[in-house]
Structures are given as C-alpha cells and as structure tokens.
TORKOLPA-180621 format. One record per residue (C-alpha): residue in three letters; x, y, z. Coordinates in pm, whole numbers. Each point is the difference from the previous one (the first is absolute). Layout:
<pts>
<res ALA	u X	v Y	w Z>
...
</pts>
This chain:
<pts>
<res UNK	u 5518	v 135	w 4639>
<res UNK	u -265	v 253	w -105>
<res UNK	u 153	v 336	w -87>
<res UNK	u -149	v 349	w -3>
<res UNK	u -10	v -23	w -379>
<res UNK	u -212	v -316	w 25>
<res UNK	u -250	v 181	w 225>
<res UNK	u -21	v 287	w -246>
<res UNK	u -56	v -245	w -286>
<res UNK	u -279	v -174	w 191>
<res UNK	u -156	v 335	w 87>
<res UNK	u 20	v 110	w -364>
<res UNK	u -172	v -315	w -130>
<res UNK	u -264	v 14	w 274>
<res UNK	u -73	v 367	w -76>
<res UNK	u -18	v -73	w -371>
<res UNK	u -240	v -290	w 62>
<res UNK	u -219	v 211	w 233>
<res UNK	u -12	v 287	w -250>
<res UNK	u -89	v -240	w -283>
<res UNK	u -273	v -162	w 209>
<res UNK	u -145	v 340	w 95>
<res UNK	u 11	v 120	w -361>
<res UNK	u -166	v -322	w -119>
<res UNK	u -272	v 41	w 263>
<res UNK	u -62	v 359	w -112>
<res UNK	u -22	v -104	w -365>
<res UNK	u -241	v -281	w 93>
<res UNK	u -221	v 238	w 202>
<res UNK	u -12	v 256	w -281>
<res UNK	u -83	v -269	w -254>
<res UNK	u -277	v -159	w 210>
<res UNK	u -158	v 311	w 155>
<res UNK	u -256	v 239	w -144>
<res UNK	u 81	v 367	w 79>
<res UNK	u -361	v 76	w 83>
<res UNK	u -252	v -243	w 156>
<res UNK	u -230	v -196	w -227>
<res UNK	u -313	v -91	w 194>
<res UNK	u -208	v -280	w -150>
<res UNK	u -359	v -2	w 118>
<res UNK	u -243	v -283	w -75>
<res UNK	u -339	v 114	w -132>
<res UNK	u -160	v -123	w 324>
<res UNK	u 245	v 217	w 195>
<res UNK	u -124	v 309	w -183>
<res UNK	u -341	v -31	w 166>
<res UNK	u -144	v 7	w 349>
<res UNK	u -244	v -279	w 78>
<res UNK	u -315	v 60	w 204>
<res UNK	u -148	v -274	w 226>
<res UNK	u -269	v -68	w -263>
<res UNK	u 270	v -69	w -260>
<res UNK	u -45	v 325	w -191>
<res UNK	u 331	v 143	w -125>
<res UNK	u 79	v 368	w -50>
<res UNK	u 324	v 144	w -138>
<res UNK	u 276	v 137	w 221>
<res UNK	u 72	v 372	w -39>
<res UNK	u 343	v 127	w -104>
<res UNK	u 254	v 215	w 184>
<res UNK	u 2	v 230	w -302>
<res UNK	u -361	v 99	w 79>
<res UNK	u -72	v 289	w 235>
<res UNK	u -81	v -91	w 359>
<res UNK	u -364	v -11	w 105>
<res UNK	u 42	v -90	w 371>
<res UNK	u 196	v 136	w 294>
<res UNK	u 167	v -326	w 104>
<res UNK	u 69	v -345	w -141>
<res UNK	u 112	v -275	w 240>
<res UNK	u 181	v -291	w -166>
<res UNK	u 34	v -320	w 203>
<res UNK	u 217	v -279	w -146>
<res UNK	u -117	v -337	w 129>
<res UNK	u 134	v -352	w -47>
<res UNK	u -194	v -272	w 183>
<res UNK	u -133	v 250	w 256>
<res UNK	u -350	v -136	w 65>
<res UNK	u 63	v -6	w 377>
<res UNK	u 182	v 332	w 58>
<res UNK	u -176	v 212	w -262>
<res UNK	u -341	v 44	w 174>
<res UNK	u 156	v 151	w 314>
<res UNK	u 200	v 246	w -208>
<res UNK	u -296	v 92	w -222>
<res UNK	u -234	v 54	w 295>
<res UNK	u 241	v 250	w 154>
<res UNK	u 80	v 165	w -335>
<res UNK	u -366	v 41	w -99>
<res UNK	u -99	v 125	w 344>
<res UNK	u 269	v 270	w -15>
<res UNK	u -83	v 105	w -356>
<res UNK	u -375	v 11	w 60>
<res UNK	u 57	v 224	w 304>
<res UNK	u 192	v 235	w -231>
<res UNK	u -281	v -10	w -253>
<res UNK	u -242	v 123	w 267>
<res UNK	u 236	v 256	w 155>
<res UNK	u 201	v 129	w -297>
<res UNK	u -194	v -104	w -311>
<res UNK	u 284	v -232	w -106>
<res UNK	u -56	v -199	w -319>
<res UNK	u 193	v -326	w -20>
<res UNK	u 40	v -343	w -152>
<res UNK	u 163	v -318	w 129>
<res UNK	u 161	v -237	w -250>
<res UNK	u 95	v -344	w 127>
<res UNK	u 247	v -162	w -239>
<res UNK	u -3	v -377	w 37>
<res UNK	u 348	v -103	w -115>
<res UNK	u -89	v -343	w -137>
<res UNK	u -148	v -109	w 333>
<res UNK	u -96	v -365	w 33>
<res UNK	u -229	v 44	w 300>
<res UNK	u -322	v 203	w 36>
<res UNK	u 162	v 346	w 0>
<res UNK	u -208	v 111	w -300>
<res UNK	u -326	v -127	w 148>
<res UNK	u 73	v 168	w 335>
<res UNK	u 74	v 333	w -170>
<res UNK	u -307	v -22	w -223>
<res UNK	u -226	v -30	w 304>
<res UNK	u 97	v 357	w 83>
<res UNK	u -107	v 113	w -347>
<res UNK	u -349	v -114	w 89>
<res UNK	u 10	v 229	w 305>
<res UNK	u 174	v 306	w -150>
<res UNK	u -78	v -22	w -371>
<res UNK	u 243	v -18	w -291>
<res UNK	u 71	v 375	w 6>
<res UNK	u 171	v -30	w 336>
<res UNK	u 126	v -359	w -4>
<res UNK	u 165	v -187	w -287>
<res UNK	u 184	v -328	w -45>
<res UNK	u 273	v -64	w -256>
<res UNK	u 64	v -373	w -39>
<res UNK	u 343	v -72	w -152>
<res UNK	u 36	v -324	w -195>
<res UNK	u 343	v -91	w 138>
<res UNK	u 211	v 109	w 294>
<res UNK	u 212	v 300	w -108>
<res UNK	u 142	v 93	w 336>
<res UNK	u -98	v 282	w 234>
<res UNK	u 157	v 269	w -220>
<res UNK	u -178	v -129	w -310>
<res UNK	u -334	v -9	w 182>
<res UNK	u 45	v 352	w 139>
<res UNK	u 96	v 131	w -344>
<res UNK	u -310	v -139	w -175>
<res UNK	u -221	v 121	w 284>
<res UNK	u 144	v 351	w -14>
<res UNK	u -30	v 11	w -379>
<res UNK	u -372	v -74	w 44>
<res UNK	u -79	v 281	w 245>
<res UNK	u -207	v 319	w -21>
<res UNK	u 137	v 185	w 303>
<res UNK	u 184	v 331	w 28>
<res UNK	u 195	v -164	w 282>
<res UNK	u 92	v -368	w -6>
<res UNK	u 81	v -204	w 309>
<res UNK	u 125	v -356	w -12>
<res UNK	u -35	v -191	w 325>
<res UNK	u 77	v -356	w 104>
<res UNK	u -288	v -243	w 41>
<res UNK	u 112	v -108	w 348>
<res UNK	u -104	v 331	w 157>
<res UNK	u 330	v 31	w 188>
<res UNK	u -18	v 379	w -43>
<res UNK	u -323	v 141	w 138>
<res UNK	u -206	v 228	w -223>
<res UNK	u -29	v 251	w 280>
<res UNK	u 356	v 100	w -98>
<res UNK	u -113	v 95	w -351>
<res UNK	u -65	v 359	w 109>
<res UNK	u 364	v 36	w 113>
<res UNK	u 133	v -140	w -327>
<res UNK	u -234	v 222	w -203>
<res UNK	u 106	v 303	w 206>
<res UNK	u 362	v -79	w -81>
<res UNK	u -84	v 3	w -370>
<res UNK	u -194	v 327	w 27>
<res UNK	u 297	v 156	w 181>
<res UNK	u 224	v -90	w -294>
<res UNK	u -248	v 151	w -246>
<res UNK	u -73	v 300	w 224>
<res UNK	u -367	v -32	w -88>
<res UNK	u -304	v -205	w 96>
<res UNK	u -196	v 96	w -311>
<res UNK	u -122	v -337	w -131>
<res UNK	u -85	v 161	w -332>
<res UNK	u 363	v 47	w -101>
<res UNK	u 200	v -267	w 182>
<res UNK	u -35	v -275	w -261>
<res UNK	u 239	v 187	w -233>
<res UNK	u 254	v 67	w 276>
<res UNK	u 296	v -219	w 97>
<res UNK	u 27	v -133	w 355>
<res UNK	u 19	v -330	w 190>
<res UNK	u -65	v -59	w 370>
<res UNK	u 95	v -337	w 148>
<res UNK	u -76	v -166	w 329>
<res UNK	u 307	v -92	w 202>
<res UNK	u 76	v -247	w 280>
<res UNK	u 353	v 132	w 54>
<res UNK	u -96	v 140	w 342>
<res UNK	u -79	v -358	w 108>
<res UNK	u 345	v -133	w -95>
<res UNK	u 142	v -19	w 354>
<res UNK	u -301	v -204	w 111>
<res UNK	u 35	v -224	w -305>
<res UNK	u 368	v -65	w 71>
<res UNK	u -81	v -94	w 359>
<res UNK	u -257	v -261	w -112>
<res UNK	u 199	v -150	w -291>
<res UNK	u 270	v -264	w 5>
<res UNK	u 359	v 116	w -56>
<res UNK	u 5	v -161	w -346>
<res UNK	u -321	v 172	w -114>
<res UNK	u 127	v 331	w 138>
<res UNK	u 319	v -35	w -208>
<res UNK	u -213	v -74	w -309>
<res UNK	u -218	v 305	w 69>
<res UNK	u 299	v 235	w 32>
<res UNK	u 161	v -163	w -304>
<res UNK	u -310	v 64	w -210>
<res UNK	u -19	v 363	w 116>
<res UNK	u 366	v 47	w -97>
<res UNK	u -58	v -150	w -346>
<res UNK	u -301	v 229	w -54>
<res UNK	u 213	v 302	w 97>
<res UNK	u 303	v -113	w -202>
<res UNK	u -174	v -105	w -322>
<res UNK	u -319	v 200	w -32>
<res UNK	u -167	v 233	w 249>
<res UNK	u 159	v 256	w 232>
<res UNK	u -166	v 196	w 276>
<res UNK	u -295	v -237	w 61>
<res UNK	u 19	v -227	w 303>
<res UNK	u -288	v -235	w -82>
<res UNK	u -63	v -81	w -366>
<res UNK	u -214	v -309	w 61>
<res UNK	u -300	v 117	w 204>
<res UNK	u -311	v -87	w -200>
<res UNK	u -178	v 334	w 38>
<res UNK	u 98	v 249	w -271>
<res UNK	u -195	v 299	w -133>
<res UNK	u 73	v 157	w -339>
<res UNK	u -150	v 274	w -212>
<res UNK	u -143	v -128	w -325>
<res UNK	u 282	v 149	w -208>
<res UNK	u 269	v -141	w 232>
<res UNK	u -162	v -345	w -12>
<res UNK	u -13	v 6	w -380>
<res UNK	u 368	v 92	w -30>
<res UNK	u 117	v -259	w 253>
<res UNK	u -209	v -294	w -115>
<res UNK	u 34	v 65	w -373>
<res UNK	u 376	v -39	w 56>
<res UNK	u -8	v -284	w 254>
<res UNK	u 171	v -326	w -102>
<res UNK	u 12	v -200	w 325>
<res UNK	u -319	v -191	w 77>
<res UNK	u 102	v -182	w 318>
<res UNK	u 85	v 113	w 354>
<res UNK	u 268	v 256	w -94>
<res UNK	u -243	v 208	w -210>
<res UNK	u -33	v 260	w 279>
<res UNK	u 371	v 72	w -24>
<res UNK	u -6	v 43	w -377>
<res UNK	u -308	v 222	w 26>
<res UNK	u 178	v 228	w 248>
<res UNK	u 319	v -10	w -209>
<res UNK	u -198	v 121	w -301>
<res UNK	u -165	v 271	w 210>
<res UNK	u 333	v 128	w 131>
<res UNK	u 157	v -15	w -348>
<res UNK	u -270	v 226	w -148>
<res UNK	u -1	v 213	w 316>
<res UNK	u -349	v -77	w 129>
<res UNK	u -9	v 124	w 364>
<res UNK	u -57	v -275	w 256>
<res UNK	u -122	v 30	w 360>
<res UNK	u 61	v -283	w 248>
<res UNK	u -267	v -7	w 271>
<res UNK	u 7	v -213	w 316>
<res UNK	u -299	v -235	w 23>
<res UNK	u -125	v -254	w 248>
<res UNK	u 74	v -353	w -114>
<res UNK	u -85	v -343	w 135>
<res UNK	u 145	v -326	w -126>
<res UNK	u -283	v -221	w -126>
<res UNK	u 23	v -379	w -25>
<res UNK	u -6	v -150	w -347>
<res UNK	u 275	v 204	w -170>
<res UNK	u 100	v -121	w -349>
<res UNK	u 359	v 118	w 57>
<res UNK	u 246	v -279	w 84>
<res UNK	u 251	v 177	w 229>
<res UNK	u 328	v -132	w -142>
<res UNK	u -83	v -94	w -359>
<res UNK	u -209	v 314	w -71>
<res UNK	u 277	v 227	w 129>
<res UNK	u 264	v -183	w -206>
<res UNK	u -221	v 33	w -308>
<res UNK	u -59	v 370	w 69>
<res UNK	u 374	v 53	w 48>
<res UNK	u 65	v -153	w -341>
<res UNK	u -274	v 215	w -154>
<res UNK	u 153	v 314	w 153>
<res UNK	u 335	v -73	w -159>
<res UNK	u -162	v -64	w -337>
<res UNK	u -211	v 318	w 23>
<res UNK	u 317	v 203	w 57>
<res UNK	u 198	v -174	w -273>
<res UNK	u -273	v 12	w -266>
<res UNK	u -56	v 371	w 46>
<res UNK	u 375	v 64	w 20>
<res UNK	u 76	v -163	w -338>
<res UNK	u -316	v 130	w -169>
<res UNK	u -174	v -338	w -30>
<res UNK	u -294	v 168	w 177>
<res UNK	u -98	v 360	w -60>
<res UNK	u -248	v 251	w 140>
<res UNK	u -224	v 189	w -239>
<res UNK	u 56	v 372	w -6>
<res UNK	u -249	v 190	w 216>
<res UNK	u -170	v 271	w -199>
<res UNK	u -51	v 333	w 171>
<res UNK	u -356	v 133	w 4>
</pts>
C-alpha cells in the first residue's frame, strides 16, 4: 500500500530530477550560445548584382541615410507572386515621388531561391534603375528573419519598411502605418527622424473574428495557443506580432537587427521583444489583409516550431545566454 510518505518521496525525486534537467539545459544553452549575434556574410552577399552582372557594394547601417524610404522584401522562391506585389508597390511609391517628392529604394532579398526570383526582380532594375531597385542574392537559405536582417543592414533610408513578397498587405495602407510612426515621434520632419526611435507595425487583429469563423477548430486552438505563448514568453500589449508590414526608423532598425538572433519565423517576436526591452515606442495600426495562395508557412509544424522558438527566446534572455547591447543616448 502506497503511503503519504511514499508520495512525498516520489515528488521529491521528481522535483530534483526536473530541477537538474532544467539546470543542465540552462548550462548547455549558456555554453552553446553567443551573447550577441555573429552574422557571417559571404563576399557575394556584400554586393548587389545588376542585370548586366556588374556588382556594387552594399552600404552600411552605420552610414547616414540618403533616402526617405527603404523597402525590404524577403523572397524565397517567389517568381510567381513577386511581380504582382512589386507592381503595386512601385505604382504607390512612384505616385508619392510625383506628389510628395519621396525618394526611395526597393531591395528584394532572394533567400537562397532556387527558382527565377532573382531574374524576375532584376527585370524591374531595367525599368527603374539601380538607384531605386536592388537585388541581394543570398547564397543559402537563412530564413525570413535572416533575409530581412541582411536587407535592412544594406539600406540607405531614413525609414525602413519590410514587407512580405506575397502582397497580402496592400501598399495603400502604408500612409496609415507611416502616420502611426509620425504620431509616436510627434514630428513629420524627414530630416531628423532617422535618429529617432519608433516602430509602427501593420496589424490584422481586427480581422480575428472573421479568421476564427473561417478556420477549423484545431487551427483556431493553435492560433490562440500561439498568441498566448507570445504574450507569456515575450511581447505584451501587441495583438498581432506576425503581420509582414513593419516600419522602423533607421536607428530603431539598427538596434533591433544588430541584436537579433532568430532567423526563422519567430524573428518578428524577438524584434519586438528587443524593442520593448529598450523602450522603443511601438504603434499597432490596423491594415487590410488578404490571404494569398502559396504561403511557405505549414500551419501545424510552423506554429509548433515558433512555439519552441518563443520558449527558447525567453529562456536565453532570462539566463543571460543572449544579451542586448546597451543603447547609447544621443
């Protein structure tokens, strides 16, 4: 017959085992992690390539901005969806050039694509010129976060937008997102905003009820589970961390992506965690969004992987395996 003492003994040994396992995991993470990201960049990845094969070096985030806006588009095997997105993006930006004197660049980052993504993007260079349109061809697939990071670190803009290649968020909503950022800064003076700290992100949270109605019960449970994990482990006060339409000032982008470790799907969460940790103000702006066929996200497996990444983000920062560089006041 099992006595109360036996239960206490079992509980003691189980607790001791769990504590030992947790401590061992922490020691392993500290031993195998680098506190600050080390980004290796192949010599080819330090240059943009023009359609005629001519290479020219990528600029650095440490340089002063020379344009109003940089648009970074990560693309992996997007030869079919990319043209539709680029046509809308370029049409919107060119209208702003004529109306507001906007200066811009678009950087398509091919994340080790095996199709004709690079060739498709380079056709637009022939139309716009290499001052407005650039292609960064990564040797291997790094993941969406890795592609966005290298694209952002190669920009010249005072403001930097990264947007998904599927065009699910329409560029007509850019003005709303930009307005949200200007409201945080309390200025629209493009001459000073690059040194300010602010982030404005597109959000699909207002579409959640519609999404629940169209999803299966299982996928709805996964969606709510992921949102809870984001809230519990990393980011509070933001309802949609994953919308691929985020606008940052140059200084905010440098801080976030110089400290970013995660290169796969959960990179948005770590980026926002870093921003909140160093107290960069964030605006969440409702945008129109349409689901586009051809998503690279596998509903169950991608969410499980992101859930694991969220737990590891929290734990690594908690135990000091990952650190955030001190932000210097100017």
